[in-house]
Backbone bond lengths (Angstrom), bond angles and torsions (degrees), N, CA, C in turn:
res aa  C-N    CA-C-N  psi(-1)  N-CA   C-N-CA  omega(-1)  CA-C   N-CA-C  phi
1 X - - - 1.451 - - 1.520 108.43 -
2 X 1.323 115.38 136.79 1.455 122.03 176.01 1.518 107.71 -121.45
3 X 1.330 116.95 116.63 1.458 121.73 178.19 1.521 107.70 -94.48
4 X 1.338 115.40 129.40 1.460 121.73 -178.28 1.523 107.65 -132.78
5 X 1.325 116.71 110.46 1.461 118.92 -177.14 1.514 109.44 58.86
6 X 1.338 116.19 -124.70 1.466 121.22 178.30 1.518 111.51 -98.82
7 X 1.308 117.76 7.99 1.451 121.33 179.65 1.524 109.99 -117.00
8 X 1.316 116.15 -178.49 1.461 121.23 179.34 1.522 109.66 -158.31
9 X 1.299 115.23 165.29 1.464 123.56 169.34 1.523 105.26 -134.17
10 X 1.325 117.38 128.49 1.457 118.71 172.49 1.514 110.27 -145.35
11 X 1.317 115.18 162.23 1.444 122.52 -173.60 1.526 110.24 -122.29
12 X 1.322 115.37 142.18 1.453 121.46 170.99 1.532 107.62 -127.54
13 X 1.317 115.77 155.93 1.461 121.22 -175.33 1.521 109.91 -125.36
14 X 1.325 115.43 138.25 1.463 122.25 174.33 1.530 108.45 -124.00
15 X 1.291 117.02 -172.26 1.463 120.92 -175.18 1.532 112.76 -64.39
16 X 1.323 117.92 -41.24 1.467 121.08 -174.34 1.521 114.53 -118.04
17 X 1.325 116.80 -3.20 1.470 119.23 -176.67 1.528 110.50 -152.83
18 X 1.326 114.17 168.95 1.457 119.49 169.04 1.512 107.41 -124.76
19 X 1.318 115.91 161.15 1.456 121.48 -177.25 1.513 109.28 -127.21
20 X 1.323 115.66 134.93 1.458 122.79 174.61 1.523 106.73 -104.28
21 X 1.332 116.69 128.12 1.461 122.17 -177.98 1.532 110.02 -115.32
22 X 1.318 116.45 141.47 1.462 121.93 172.40 1.523 109.08 -157.65
23 X 1.312 116.24 157.67 1.466 121.14 174.72 1.519 111.73 -88.47
24 X 1.323 117.69 -1.82 1.465 121.25 -179.48 1.535 108.54 -84.83
25 X 1.327 115.66 84.78 1.456 121.96 -173.54 1.525 112.76 -65.92
26 X 1.331 118.07 -29.13 1.465 120.75 178.14 1.526 110.88 -64.42
27 X 1.308 116.88 -41.49 1.460 120.54 178.93 1.528 110.20 -66.25
28 X 1.327 117.53 -39.56 1.460 120.92 176.58 1.533 109.70 -59.67
29 X 1.312 117.46 -45.54 1.470 121.22 179.01 1.523 111.30 -60.37
30 X 1.327 117.60 -42.16 1.462 121.28 179.93 1.522 111.81 -64.63
31 X 1.317 117.81 -31.19 1.459 121.45 -178.39 1.528 112.31 -71.60
32 X 1.317 118.08 -19.96 1.465 120.82 -177.54 1.525 112.28 -59.81
33 X 1.316 117.70 -35.06 1.463 119.80 178.55 1.528 111.40 -78.11
34 X 1.336 117.30 -28.22 1.465 121.49 -178.18 1.524 112.94 -81.87
35 X 1.332 116.48 -30.82 1.467 121.56 -178.49 1.531 110.29 -125.33
36 X 1.330 117.54 72.63 1.473 119.56 -175.72 1.526 114.21 -67.60
37 X 1.345 118.79 -21.05 1.468 121.08 -179.60 1.527 112.55 -82.65
38 X 1.316 117.33 -11.70 1.468 121.18 -177.97 1.521 110.61 -77.99
39 X 1.324 115.11 160.82 1.454 121.56 172.35 1.524 108.53 -99.00
40 X 1.318 116.92 151.53 1.463 120.09 -175.11 1.515 111.86 -132.41
41 X 1.329 114.58 145.16 1.445 123.43 169.46 1.525 106.07 -122.63
42 X 1.308 117.76 -174.99 1.463 120.09 -177.90 1.526 111.61 -60.00
43 X 1.314 118.55 -40.46 1.457 121.32 -178.10 1.511 112.95 -128.92
44 X 1.351 116.65 31.04 1.459 117.56 -177.22 1.523 112.56 -151.02
45 X 1.323 113.95 159.02 1.455 122.63 175.17 1.523 107.32 -127.98
46 X 1.333 117.01 125.09 1.463 122.40 179.01 1.522 108.58 -103.42
47 X 1.328 116.20 121.63 1.460 121.68 -175.85 1.530 109.91 -124.27
48 X 1.323 116.10 130.28 1.469 120.03 177.02 1.521 109.53 -68.57
49 X 1.322 116.20 144.99 1.463 121.40 179.06 1.521 112.02 -57.34
50 X 1.314 117.82 -28.55 1.465 121.71 -177.58 1.526 113.60 -77.46
51 X 1.324 118.12 -10.47 1.469 121.92 -179.25 1.532 110.38 -84.19
52 X 1.316 115.72 79.17 1.478 122.10 -176.74 1.524 112.06 -65.73
53 X 1.334 118.42 -29.66 1.466 121.86 -178.87 1.527 112.47 -68.77
54 X 1.325 117.23 -18.71 1.467 121.09 -177.82 1.524 112.24 -75.77
55 X 1.325 117.58 -26.21 1.469 120.54 -173.10 1.528 113.87 -56.67
56 X 1.343 120.65 -50.88 1.472 118.63 -179.58 1.532 112.87 -64.96
57 X 1.327 116.63 -33.30 1.467 119.67 178.75 1.525 111.42 -68.89
58 X 1.329 116.62 -37.65 1.466 119.60 178.33 1.521 111.71 -70.37
59 X 1.323 117.04 -35.49 1.466 119.75 175.10 1.526 109.80 -62.99
60 X 1.325 116.42 -43.69 1.465 120.71 178.25 1.530 110.56 -62.01
61 X 1.337 116.91 -39.77 1.459 120.98 177.73 1.520 111.06 -62.22
62 X 1.334 116.94 -44.72 1.469 120.76 179.03 1.521 110.57 -62.54
63 X 1.329 116.86 -42.28 1.463 120.45 177.09 1.526 111.31 -60.71
64 X 1.332 116.26 -38.63 1.466 120.92 179.62 1.526 111.39 -66.56
65 X 1.325 117.41 -41.29 1.472 120.69 177.15 1.530 109.60 -60.93
66 X 1.320 116.53 -44.88 1.471 120.88 -179.89 1.518 109.93 -62.39
67 X 1.311 117.38 -49.20 1.471 121.44 -178.62 1.529 111.55 -60.77
68 X 1.312 116.17 -45.55 1.473 121.68 -177.34 1.527 112.02 -65.11
69 X 1.324 117.67 -34.58 1.464 121.04 -173.55 1.519 114.27 -105.29
70 X 1.293 117.56 4.95 1.463 121.02 -178.35 1.530 110.92 -108.91
71 X 1.320 115.10 40.17 1.477 119.40 -178.73 1.504 111.31 -107.57
């Protein structure tokens, strides 16, 4: 878990996927068009381990959460 200002990014792992969690709901909404194969909750993105193309986009998302909330 990484706490940034009043927000955070953390990861959980399941048998076939991992989940990225954040309170930045706008960023989660923006990711829906970039990662159409992922599953979504209000504050999370569920990505299958086999989705290799998602990794750089999720790193960029985490960087954006940090940048946006570290002011």
